[in-house]
C-alpha positions in Angstrom: 58.4 -134.9 -24.5 61.4 -137.1 -24.4 61.4 -140.2 -22.2 61.9 -139.7 -18.5 65.0 -141.8 -18.8 67.0 -139.1 -20.6 70.5 -138.5 -19.5 73.4 -136.1 -20.0 75.8 -137.2 -22.7 79.3 -138.2 -21.9 80.6 -135.4 -24.2 78.5 -132.8 -22.4 79.6 -134.0 -19.0 83.2 -134.0 -20.0 83.3 -130.5 -21.4 81.1 -129.1 -18.5 83.2 -130.7 -15.8 86.8 -130.6 -16.9 87.4 -128.3 -19.9 90.2 -125.7 -19.2 91.0 -122.5 -21.0 94.5 -121.0 -21.1 94.0 -119.1 -17.8 93.3 -122.2 -15.8 89.6 -121.5 -15.4 86.7 -123.9 -15.6 83.5 -122.6 -17.0 80.8 -123.0 -14.3 77.3 -124.3 -15.0 75.9 -120.7 -15.0 78.7 -119.3 -17.1 80.7 -117.9 -14.1 84.2 -119.3 -14.1 85.7 -121.1 -11.1 89.3 -120.0 -10.5 91.5 -122.9 -9.5 95.2 -122.6 -8.6 98.0 -124.9 -9.5 97.4 -127.1 -6.5 93.9 -128.0 -7.8 93.4 -131.7 -8.8 91.7 -130.4 -12.0 95.0 -129.0 -13.4 96.6 -131.8 -15.4 95.8 -135.5 -15.0 93.0 -136.1 -12.5 94.3 -138.5 -9.8 92.3 -141.4 -8.5 90.1 -140.5 -5.6 90.5 -142.2 -2.2 87.1 -142.7 -0.5 86.6 -143.1 3.2 85.3 -146.6 4.1 81.8 -147.1 5.3 83.0 -148.0 8.8 84.4 -144.5 9.2 80.8 -143.1 9.6 79.7 -145.4 12.4 81.0 -143.0 15.0 78.9 -140.2 13.5 75.6 -141.9 13.1 73.2 -141.3 16.0 71.7 -144.0 18.2 68.3 -143.1 17.0 69.3 -143.7 13.4 71.1 -147.0 14.3 67.9 -148.2 15.9 65.9 -147.6 12.7 65.0 -150.8 10.7 64.5 -150.9 7.0 60.9 -150.8 5.7 60.3 -154.5 5.0 58.2 -153.6 2.0 60.0 -150.7 0.3 63.3 -152.5 0.6 62.0 -155.1 -1.7 60.6 -152.8 -4.4 63.6 -153.2 -6.7 62.9 -157.0 -6.9 59.6 -156.2 -8.7 61.6 -155.3 -11.8 63.4 -158.7 -11.9 62.4 -160.4 -15.2 59.9 -163.2 -14.6 58.9 -162.2 -11.1 55.1 -161.9 -10.4 54.8 -159.4 -7.5 52.3 -159.9 -4.7 54.3 -157.5 -2.6 53.1 -154.0 -2.2 49.7 -152.5 -1.5 50.0 -150.2 -4.5 46.6 -148.9 -5.7 45.6 -150.0 -9.2 46.3 -147.1 -11.6 43.1 -147.7 -13.5 41.3 -146.1 -10.6 43.2 -142.8 -10.8 41.1 -140.1 -12.4 44.0 -138.0 -13.7 44.7 -139.1 -17.3 46.7 -136.2 -18.8 49.1 -133.6 -17.6 50.7 -130.6 -19.5 53.1 -128.1 -18.1 53.8 -124.8 -19.8 57.2 -123.3 -19.1 59.1 -120.2 -20.2 62.2 -120.6 -22.3 65.5 -120.6 -20.2 66.5 -117.4 -21.9 63.5 -115.5 -20.3 65.8 -113.1 -18.6 66.9 -111.6 -22.0 63.5 -111.1 -23.5 60.5 -108.9 -22.7 58.3 -111.5 -24.3 59.9 -114.9 -23.6 58.9 -117.9 -25.6 56.8 -120.6 -23.8 56.7 -124.3 -24.4 54.0 -126.7 -23.5 55.4 -130.0 -22.2 53.2 -133.1 -22.6 53.9 -135.5 -19.8 54.1 -138.9 -21.4 51.7 -141.7 -20.3 54.7 -143.6 -19.0 55.9 -140.6 -17.0 52.5 -139.8 -15.7 52.0 -143.4 -14.5 55.3 -143.1 -12.6 54.2 -139.7 -11.1 50.8 -141.1 -9.9 52.2 -144.2 -8.2 54.5 -144.9 -5.2 58.2 -144.6 -6.0 61.7 -145.1 -4.7 62.6 -143.7 -1.3 65.8 -142.2 -2.6 63.9 -140.5 -5.5 62.6 -141.1 -9.0 65.6 -142.9 -10.7 65.7 -140.8 -13.9 65.6 -137.6 -11.8 68.4 -138.9 -9.5 70.4 -139.7 -12.6 69.8 -136.2 -14.0 70.9 -134.7 -10.7 74.1 -136.8 -10.6 74.9 -135.4 -14.0 74.2 -131.9 -12.7 76.6 -132.3 -9.8 79.3 -133.3 -12.3 78.4 -130.4 -14.5 78.4 -127.9 -11.7 80.9 -129.3 -9.2 83.2 -131.6 -11.3 82.2 -134.6 -9.1 82.1 -137.9 -11.1 80.3 -141.0 -10.1 82.6 -143.5 -8.3 84.1 -140.8 -6.1 82.4 -141.7 -2.9 79.0 -140.0 -3.2 75.5 -140.5 -4.5 72.2 -138.6 -4.4 68.9 -138.7 -2.5 65.9 -136.5 -3.1 64.1 -134.7 -0.4 60.9 -132.6 0.0 62.8 -129.4 0.2 66.1 -128.8 2.0 64.5 -128.4 5.3 63.2 -132.0 5.0 66.7 -133.3 4.3 68.4 -131.1 7.0 65.9 -132.4 9.6 66.7 -136.0 8.7 70.4 -135.4 8.5 70.5 -133.8 11.9 68.5 -136.7 13.3 70.9 -139.1 11.7 73.9 -137.5 13.4 73.0 -136.0 16.8 72.7 -137.7 20.1 71.7 -135.8 23.2 74.7 -133.9 24.4 76.6 -134.1 21.1 78.5 -131.0 20.1 78.1 -129.4 16.7 79.6 -126.3 15.1 77.5 -123.7 13.5 78.4 -120.4 11.8 77.2 -117.3 13.7 74.8 -115.8 12.7 73.1 -119.1 11.6 70.1 -120.0 9.6 67.4 -120.0 12.2 65.5 -123.0 10.7 68.0 -125.5 12.1 67.9 -124.2 15.7 64.6 -125.9 16.7 66.0 -129.2 15.3 69.1 -129.0 17.5 67.0 -128.0 20.5 64.6 -131.0 19.9 67.6 -133.3 19.8 69.3 -131.7 22.8 72.5 -131.1 20.9 75.1 -128.6 22.1 75.7 -125.7 19.7 79.2 -124.2 19.4 78.9 -120.9 17.5 81.8 -120.0 15.1 82.4 -116.4 14.3 82.0 -115.1 10.7 83.0 -112.0 8.8 82.7 -110.8 5.2 84.7 -113.8 4.0 82.6 -116.4 5.7 83.6 -118.6 8.7 86.7 -117.2 10.5 88.9 -120.2 10.2 91.3 -118.7 12.8 88.4 -118.7 15.3 87.4 -122.2 14.4 91.0 -123.4 14.8 91.2 -121.8 18.3 88.0 -123.5 19.4 89.3 -126.9 18.3 92.8 -126.4 19.6 91.5 -125.5 23.1 88.7 -128.2 23.1 88.6 -130.0 26.5 90.4 -133.4 26.2 87.7 -135.1 28.3 84.9 -134.0 25.8 84.2 -135.6 22.4 85.0 -133.3 19.5 82.1 -131.8 17.5 80.5 -134.2 15.0 80.0 -131.7 12.2 80.0 -128.1 11.1 76.9 -126.6 9.6 77.3 -123.7 7.1 75.5 -121.9 4.3 78.5 -120.8 2.2 76.9 -118.8 -0.6 74.6 -115.8 0.2 74.3 -117.0 3.7 70.9 -116.6 5.4 71.0 -114.2 7.2 74.3 -112.5 6.7 74.4 -112.6 2.9 78.1 -113.7 3.1 79.8 -115.8 0.4 82.8 -117.7 1.9 86.1 -117.2 0.1 88.0 -120.1 -1.4 90.9 -119.7 1.1 88.5 -119.9 4.0 86.8 -123.0 2.5 90.2 -124.7 2.1 91.2 -123.9 5.7 87.9 -125.3 7.0 88.3 -128.5 5.0 91.8 -128.9 6.4 90.5 -128.5 9.9 87.7 -131.0 9.3 90.3 -133.6 8.4 92.6 -132.7 11.3 89.8 -132.7 13.9 87.6 -135.3 12.3 84.3 -133.6 11.8 81.9 -133.6 8.9 80.8 -130.5 6.9 77.1 -130.0 6.2 77.1 -127.7 3.2 73.6 -126.2 2.9 73.5 -124.4 -0.4 70.1 -123.1 -1.5 71.6 -119.9 -2.9 74.4 -121.5 -4.9 72.8 -120.6 -8.2 71.9 -117.1 -6.9 75.5 -116.0 -7.1 75.9 -112.6 -8.8 79.3 -111.3 -7.6 81.7 -109.7 -10.0 84.6 -112.0 -9.0 84.7 -115.7 -10.0 82.5 -117.9 -7.9 84.5 -119.8 -5.2 84.3 -123.6 -5.7 82.0 -125.4 -3.3 83.2 -127.5 -0.4 81.9 -130.5 -2.5 84.4 -129.5 -5.3 87.3 -128.6 -3.1 87.1 -131.8 -1.2 88.8 -133.4 -4.2 92.0 -131.6 -3.1 92.1 -133.5 0.1 93.9 -136.9 0.5 90.5 -138.6 0.8 86.9 -137.6 0.2 83.7 -138.2 2.2 83.5 -135.5 4.8 81.1 -133.2 2.9 77.4 -133.8 2.9 75.9 -131.3 0.4 72.3 -130.0 0.2 70.9 -128.3 -2.9 67.4 -126.9 -3.4 65.3 -126.0 -6.4 63.1 -123.8 -4.3 64.8 -120.6 -5.3 65.3 -121.4 -9.0 62.3 -123.5 -10.1 59.5 -123.3 -7.5 59.4 -123.1 -3.7 56.0 -124.9 -3.6 57.2 -127.9 -5.7 59.4 -128.9 -2.7 62.3 -130.6 -4.5 65.8 -130.7 -3.0 68.7 -133.2 -3.0 71.5 -134.3 -0.8 74.8 -135.4 -2.3 77.4 -137.3 -0.1 78.7 -140.5 1.3 76.3 -143.5 1.0 76.2 -144.3 4.8 74.9 -140.8 5.5 72.3 -141.0 2.8 71.3 -144.5 3.9 70.5 -143.0 7.3 68.5 -140.2 5.8 66.6 -142.7 3.5 65.7 -144.9 6.5 64.1 -141.9 8.2 62.2 -141.0 5.0 61.0 -144.6 4.6 59.4 -144.4 8.1 58.3 -140.8 8.0 56.9 -139.8 4.6 57.9 -142.8 2.4 59.3 -140.6 -0.4 59.2 -137.3 -2.2 56.0 -136.7 -4.2 56.4 -138.8 -7.4 54.3 -136.3 -9.4 56.4 -133.2 -8.5 59.5 -135.2 -9.3 58.1 -136.1 -12.8 57.2 -132.5 -13.4 60.6 -131.3 -12.4 62.3 -133.9 -14.5 60.2 -132.9 -17.5 61.2 -129.3 -17.2 64.9 -130.1 -16.7 65.0 -132.5 -19.6 63.3 -130.0 -21.9 66.1 -127.5 -21.0 69.1 -129.7 -20.8 72.1 -128.8 -18.7 73.0 -125.8 -20.9 69.4 -124.6 -20.7 69.5 -125.0 -16.9 72.6 -122.9 -16.9 70.9 -120.2 -18.9 67.9 -120.2 -16.6 70.0 -119.9 -13.4 72.0 -117.0 -15.0 68.7 -115.2 -15.5 67.6 -115.9 -11.9 70.9 -114.6 -10.5 70.7 -111.5 -12.7 67.2 -110.9 -11.5 68.3 -110.9 -7.8 71.3 -108.8 -8.6 69.1 -106.1 -9.8 66.8 -106.5 -6.8 69.9 -106.2 -4.6 71.1 -103.1 -6.3 67.7 -101.4 -6.1 67.5 -102.2 -2.3 71.0 -101.0 -1.6 70.4 -97.8 -3.5 67.4 -97.1 -1.2 69.5 -98.1 1.8 72.1 -95.5 0.9 69.4 -92.9 0.6 67.6 -93.7 3.9 70.1 -95.4 6.2 73.7 -94.5 5.2 74.2 -92.4 8.3 72.4 -94.7 10.8 73.4 -98.2 9.6 76.3 -100.1 8.1 76.5 -103.2 6.0 78.5 -105.3 3.5 77.1 -105.8 0.0 75.9 -109.4 -0.5 77.2 -111.2 -3.6 74.6 -114.0 -3.6 71.2 -114.7 -2.1 68.3 -112.4 -1.2 69.2 -110.8 2.1 70.9 -107.7 3.6 72.3 -108.0 7.1 72.9 -104.5 8.5 73.9 -103.1 11.8 71.9 -100.3 13.3 74.0 -97.4 14.7 71.7 -96.7 17.6 74.0 -94.3 19.4 74.4 -90.9 17.9 78.1 -89.9 18.1 77.1 -86.2 18.2 75.4 -86.9 21.5 77.9 -88.8 23.7 75.8 -88.3 26.8 73.0 -90.3 25.3 73.5 -94.1 25.5 71.1 -96.4 23.7 71.1 -100.2 24.2 72.8 -101.6 21.1 70.1 -104.2 20.5 67.7 -104.4 17.6 65.2 -106.8 19.2 62.6 -104.4 20.7 63.1 -101.8 18.1 62.4 -104.1 15.1 59.9 -106.5 16.8 57.8 -103.8 18.3 58.4 -100.2 17.2 59.2 -100.9 13.6 56.1 -103.2 13.3 54.0 -100.4 14.9 55.3 -98.1 12.2 54.3 -100.5 9.5 57.5 -102.3 8.5 58.3 -105.9 9.2 61.9 -107.3 9.4 63.8 -109.8 11.5 66.0 -108.7 14.5 69.4 -110.3 14.5 68.7 -112.1 17.7 66.6 -114.6 15.7 69.9 -115.9 14.2 72.0 -116.2 17.4 72.3 -119.8 18.3 73.0 -119.3 22.0 71.1 -116.0 22.5 72.4 -112.6 23.3 72.0 -109.1 22.0 72.9 -107.7 18.6 72.3 -104.5 16.7 71.9 -106.4 13.4 68.8 -106.8 11.3 67.9 -109.1 8.4 65.9 -107.7 5.5 64.8 -109.6 2.4 64.8 -107.8 -1.0 63.4 -110.7 -3.1 59.7 -109.5 -3.5 59.4 -105.8 -3.1 59.1 -103.3 -5.9 61.0 -100.0 -5.7 58.2 -97.9 -4.3 57.6 -100.4 -1.5 61.3 -100.6 -0.8 61.6 -96.8 -0.5 58.6 -96.6 1.8 59.7 -99.5 4.1 63.2 -98.0 4.6 61.7 -94.5 5.1 59.5 -95.9 7.9 62.5 -97.8 9.4 64.5 -94.7 9.4 61.9 -92.9 11.4 62.0 -95.6 14.1 65.8 -95.6 14.2 66.1 -91.8 14.4 63.6 -91.7 17.3 65.5 -94.4 19.2 68.8 -92.5 18.7 67.1 -89.4 20.2 65.9 -91.5 23.2 62.2 -91.2 22.2 
């Protein structure tokens, strides 16, 4: 295996991030082109990037985060590498006592999606790498892995170092989101969330006693007209929302991928009304739409007069392993500093060993191999989506309606609980009891839409995941669900 200090070459970075063809398209990291118009900063000479100053973020940082003090030991770890220094600093265990002396990882070739018998490669973790994986490490992440991720963000999003951002690793996106919310929310603070919203953030906001302001969405993502109306009519006596939380690709639960136009409009509003954008993107590499992938908020931010309002969250859970618990946040240093302070006092760091394993796999593939792998993952889920939708058309086309997702692993569909042929019969347009009780009694488990409504209420929507089931199980699940819906429409 190559050394853990491997890095993307400048030539690869340059071609991945900025090469244009004659149609004004940039090849994306998974081979799907990003379409950029003439106003894009990537067309022609790239201008210098104006970064927001560190003082800008003080008004966003929570009181809890401001009270946190640096870990007096971990903050001095870098000094141990100073030539000539003999460290009596940390209580690190002596590695000669560790019983693990060798580690191998066998991985499929990145092109596994195109072969019925994909090649496998055994990676020998070097002694140097294993030693790093078995010992305490940096709060922000294993330095070679952080460096690799920085190169990936340039490869995938066209963001170069020196443009007002850096990277911190986390134990999954949920870990980073939890710490970011704690870094930003004081009791009573307002925050904007798309509706429906990923339900995993709701307990965090409730814990912090933040005030959620739902923003309507449709098939193109956040309705910027609705968001503009909310902000234009905001009470003058009340502080504006601190941030907007969104899952812009294959949104959980709605499956929606936000359009480029909507993203640009949201970015303009964030600058006008001075709020941050928390771009939670675990399904970014699970995009399988026919149209070119819209650029991320992280990329489009470069079109703004200054950068530093986007805090981006990426996860390897959907493309490498959910159990390995590796994610990373990319954004302004003051925000990542606040997250790192939380990590230093809560769990010290992400597991060194899983970071070493991750880095070994990534380095063995390289950026182009990573691209090939994510293409295969996206194609796998496209086929899963198609199989599920085919069954939906067979079983639910007359009693439900939906939009076809272009990324992710969820269908978000509305139950048509009132039969138009029986106008005298009125059924409550709410999926909660039907899905939570009757469907479960009939042997099918799904999530009622109420689970994703930040401020409560009723909805006829349901979220169904298509990631795991084989075709026979899909058919049977939707057959059982149909039975329940038909009975409800008949008033039974």
